C-alpha positions as CSV (number, residue, x, y, z in Angstrom):
1,X,-14.2,17.2,108.8
2,X,-13.0,17.1,112.4
3,X,-10.2,14.8,111.3
4,X,-9.0,17.3,108.7
5,X,-9.0,20.2,111.3
6,X,-7.0,18.0,113.7
7,X,-4.4,17.3,111.0
8,X,-4.1,21.0,110.2
9,X,-3.7,21.7,114.0
10,X,-0.9,19.1,114.4
11,X,0.8,20.3,111.2
12,X,0.7,23.9,112.6
13,X,2.4,22.7,115.8
14,X,5.1,21.0,113.8
15,X,5.8,24.2,111.8
16,X,6.0,26.2,115.1
17,X,8.4,23.7,116.5
18,X,10.6,23.8,113.4
19,X,10.6,27.6,113.4
20,X,11.5,27.7,117.1
21,X,14.5,25.3,116.6
22,X,15.7,27.4,113.6
23,X,15.4,30.6,115.6
24,X,17.3,29.2,118.6
25,X,20.0,27.8,116.3
26,X,20.4,31.1,114.4
27,X,20.7,33.1,117.7
28,X,23.5,30.8,119.0
29,X,25.3,30.5,115.6
30,X,26.8,33.9,115.3
31,X,27.7,35.6,112.0
32,X,30.7,33.5,110.8
33,X,29.5,29.9,111.4
34,X,30.9,29.7,114.9
35,X,29.2,30.7,118.2
36,X,28.9,34.4,118.8
37,X,31.7,34.4,121.3
38,X,34.3,32.7,119.1
39,X,34.1,29.0,119.9
40,X,34.2,27.8,123.5
41,X,34.2,31.3,124.9
42,X,31.2,32.6,126.9
43,X,30.6,35.9,128.6
44,X,32.0,36.0,132.1
45,X,30.7,38.1,135.0
46,X,33.8,40.4,134.6
47,X,32.8,43.5,136.6
48,X,36.3,44.6,137.6
49,X,37.7,41.0,138.0
50,X,40.9,39.9,136.2
51,X,40.6,37.2,133.6
52,X,42.9,35.1,131.6
53,X,42.4,34.8,127.9
54,X,43.9,31.9,126.0
55,X,44.4,32.1,122.3
56,X,44.7,29.5,119.5
57,X,48.2,30.8,119.0
58,X,49.3,29.4,122.4
59,X,49.5,33.0,123.8
60,X,47.8,34.0,127.0
61,X,46.8,37.4,128.3
62,X,45.7,38.5,131.7
63,X,43.6,41.7,132.3
64,X,40.1,43.1,132.7
65,X,37.8,42.0,129.9
66,X,35.4,44.2,128.1
67,X,33.4,42.8,125.2
68,X,33.3,44.9,122.0
69,X,31.3,43.2,119.3
70,X,33.5,40.7,117.5
71,X,36.5,41.7,119.7
72,X,37.4,41.3,123.3
73,X,39.3,44.3,124.9
74,X,41.8,43.4,127.6
75,X,42.5,46.4,129.8
76,X,45.5,46.5,132.3
77,X,46.9,43.8,130.1
78,X,49.7,41.5,130.9
79,X,51.2,38.8,128.7
80,X,51.6,35.4,130.4
81,X,54.8,33.7,129.2
82,X,55.4,30.1,130.1
83,X,58.7,28.4,129.4
84,X,58.7,24.6,130.1
85,X,62.5,24.4,130.2
86,X,64.5,21.5,129.0
87,X,64.2,17.8,129.5
88,X,67.2,17.9,131.8
89,X,66.0,20.6,134.3
90,X,62.2,20.0,134.0
91,X,61.7,23.5,135.5
92,X,58.8,25.6,134.4
93,X,59.5,29.4,134.3
94,X,56.5,31.7,134.3
95,X,56.8,35.4,133.5
96,X,54.2,38.1,133.6
97,X,55.0,41.1,131.4
98,X,52.9,44.2,131.2
99,X,51.9,44.9,127.6
100,X,52.7,48.7,127.8
101,X,56.4,47.8,128.6
102,X,56.9,46.3,125.1
103,X,59.6,47.8,122.9
104,X,57.1,49.4,120.4
105,X,55.4,51.4,123.3
106,X,51.8,50.3,123.1
107,X,49.1,51.2,125.6
108,X,48.1,48.7,128.3
109,X,45.0,47.7,126.4
110,X,44.7,45.2,123.5
111,X,41.9,44.0,121.2
112,X,41.6,40.3,120.5
113,X,39.5,38.9,117.7
114,X,37.0,36.4,119.3
115,X,37.7,33.8,116.6
116,X,41.1,33.2,118.2
117,X,40.0,32.8,121.8
118,X,39.9,29.3,123.0
119,X,39.2,29.8,126.6
120,X,38.6,32.6,129.1
121,X,38.8,32.1,132.9
122,X,37.9,34.6,135.6
123,X,40.5,34.7,138.4
124,X,39.5,34.5,142.1
125,X,40.5,37.4,144.3
126,X,42.9,35.2,146.2
127,X,44.7,34.0,143.1
128,X,48.5,34.0,143.2
129,X,48.4,35.6,139.8
130,X,46.3,38.5,141.1
131,X,48.8,38.8,144.0
132,X,51.7,39.0,141.5
133,X,49.8,41.6,139.5
134,X,49.2,43.8,142.6
135,X,52.9,43.5,143.5
136,X,54.2,43.9,139.9
137,X,57.3,46.0,139.5
138,X,58.3,46.9,135.9
139,X,61.6,45.5,134.7
140,X,64.5,48.0,134.7
141,X,65.4,49.4,131.3
142,X,67.9,47.4,129.4
143,X,71.5,48.8,129.5
144,X,71.1,50.4,132.9
145,X,71.4,54.2,133.5
146,X,73.9,56.4,131.8
147,X,75.8,59.0,133.6
């Protein structure tokens, strides 16, 4: 009789362990088969810090991140443009363009679907990119001024 009770007890522990593994897996899985933060992305401390968001489309945005469900909002957003140049000059040209300066006149905030985020990095306060943002001057309008 004691042997039967012992088998029931060990079987119960196996069931509890399996349920625990399934619950942990389900909590980290998300709703679409990927992690809840869209792949390799995890929540960063954020609190007022600038971050860089890299997308699977080879685009990168810089701004202040706020998580909104399946989206990531980038406020005070800049687009980071990198031109590798040609084989001959081997010079990399990096541009920072404020989103709200685009031709179609958007606000300086964008929503990004988490599924397209491959990496997010928080920038240090002494980052050269942060210094560039603080000293950012909008590009003059194309065509100059008319008199």
